[in-house]
N, C-alpha and C positions, 0 to 999 in steps of 0.2 A: 786585739790587734798585739800581734808576735812580735818581739823584739830579739836581733839577733846577734851577736858576739862572737868574731873569730878570735882564734889564737892558734900558736904551734908552728908559724913560719920563723924562719932562721938563714943563717949561712951553711952551706952544703955545699960540696963537691960536686962537680960534675960525676953522673953515676948513681950517685946518693940516692936516698930515700929519705920523706918527711910524712906526717902524717898532722892534718891540718885537723881543727875542730872549729865548728859552727853551734854555739848552745843558744838554746831557744828559751825565751819566757814569753809565756801567753796562752790561754785555754786552748785556741785555736791551732795550735804547733801541728797536733797529730794529724789535722785537716790537711794542711799544707804542702804543695811541692815546694822543695828547696833547691836552689843550685849555688853552684860556685861560679864565679867569674874571677876576671883576672885585669890589671891593667899595667904593662909594661910602661916605662919611661919611655914618652914622648909618644904612646899609642892610645889609643882608644880602649876604655873597657870592653871585653870581650866574654861571653858564654864559654865556660870549661865544661861542665857537668850538672846533671840535675836531676832528682831524685824525687817521685810520688809516693802519695799515703801509702799504695799499695806494693810500693818497690819495684816499680816500671824507671828504669834508665836510661837517659839519654846523654850523650856525651859528643863533644864536639872530635872531630877528625883529627885533631894533633896529639889529642890523648889515649887515643884506642891503644890498648896493649900496655900503657904507663900509669894512668891513673884508674882508681877505683874510687867511685862515691857510695855512701853507705850509710844509714840512719839507725840508730837508738832511741825509739819514742820513748821507752823507760825513761830515759837519761835528757830527752828532749836534745841529741845532740846529733849532727850529722857529720860525717868526717869526708876528708879526701885524703886517701892514700896515694903518694906520690912515689914511685920509682924512676928508676933510671931518669934521674934530671937531668936536664939540660941548659947551658946559659941562657937557651929563649926562654926557658920556664920563668925566669928572672920575673919579679913585679909584685904589686901588692894582691892578694887574693882577698875576694869579699864574698859572703854568702848573703841571699836575698831569696825573695820568693820566686816560682818559674812558673809562668813567667812573671816579666816585672810590671807591676803597675804602672801608668802614666807618669807619675811623678815620684818616683822611688825615692826611700830616705836611705843613705849610706850608713855604714859604721866605718870605723877606724880603718879595718882591713887588717892584713898579716902580713907583715912583709918577707918575700921569698927571694933570696939571693944564693944562684947557683954558680960558682966559681969556674973556671975552666983549669 
């Protein structure tokens, strides 16, 4: 079983950048596809971007050209580099498997706040 822990969120001004980290534990990490999801205040959690074990990437339309997902299998870590941040990117960012299992367990997430 893989356990994931998010970090790197903070308050940033619009137009700024952040790099989020998702640290994984568990022997199956290298075989897993991992994704970032986010939940804005008052909204449902949504898919942001995913990367599979072979490096294939998928991403939501709203992050194309701004966010980049990557993984370092040696460090068991998946990153989300976020550039050109907008106030609407504010929310709690989570990582989890991709696709989600029917009853996923969510970690604490990491708060990203983008001020205008």
